[in-house]
Steps between C-alpha positions, in 0.01 A plus 500: 500500500445802726173387647675384801686839587384626831670783693581442853411780752871580515532530121192720482649727763827511298303634202311749716841615653657539138195697381537730819870556449450613144213735606237283309150376576305182460343676202856497332516131580164454326631677199816283481296181517242604244523444128843417381708719734623196705628308186674822387660530835618143497684565170695776673571269785597223256743727316286506180399859516590822668330803645589840377396829647330733281702794407317831528662787305408873557602751255611785729601712206137509355298815555313475821127541498402830648174494719279808581609682190840541638823505301843337536801693393769272341767618755255402774480139371821423685488114517495464130872584509541272806345164400390512127345152461453349846452129582283517798555285820473586862873519535530776242340759724578623859328766715683817579437746781672830568661549849274817504191264506601295792442538875178714467646740259387592142630658187325678221469339167710760333781452758469117466513523105835676534621226736380232263715656198747235408303217654376233258133575567239306309234676301126489437534237241593264779204614703258449216645157427466387860141609504438271217697210678427562857620152596853629436481767766694427824288447821759723662349799321167471674433767758729743312461746214747386246613792264639471148707817479635426147194667364401853603165630380402867473147642449402830314607719779852331513429319819711190526390148622628152544293183504507221750353153568318412811285222650142582593170314498656177418681615190778703356432848383683809391480863608729799502660764713566871416883561530429799748350261763699319776615143470540297814628139583208332327575675177770292350684519167561190290855484326668229288699275726876507441 
């Protein structure tokens, strides 16, 4: 029945253009055409099935893990009061930058923390979740240090720190800044979008 199916050059180019528009590769096309994926896709096209996005839930109220023998004071776990149980999608988060960080200027972390009071900052539970599900991190975040101000850590000397995500060496990683240091235009806070 399908032995006579042959793609014209024009049809093959349409498939190639569709893959390019979606940011996909020929490897993705191979995946679709292997196994039973194509028959499953045809069920969707024929109206006999539907595709549902996976819902990823993050418990922002859970106690954040504390690296480096640090501690987290409950009052410093700000975002637990902001978001509770958070259903993650890229539209839920936006990047926030202080006016004091723009045009070559900088602000200390302690000053920035005061500016962020009242903002719906996301906490380290979201950072840890994203490190486990890196495919859910926005490409827009690459080249920046994305800070999760909803959790402030302190060490035995009461120095305070905030953790961030960054892209290096072909993968997502985390690190931290001391609140006494300067934040510039590449040091951006992530907040819950309104």
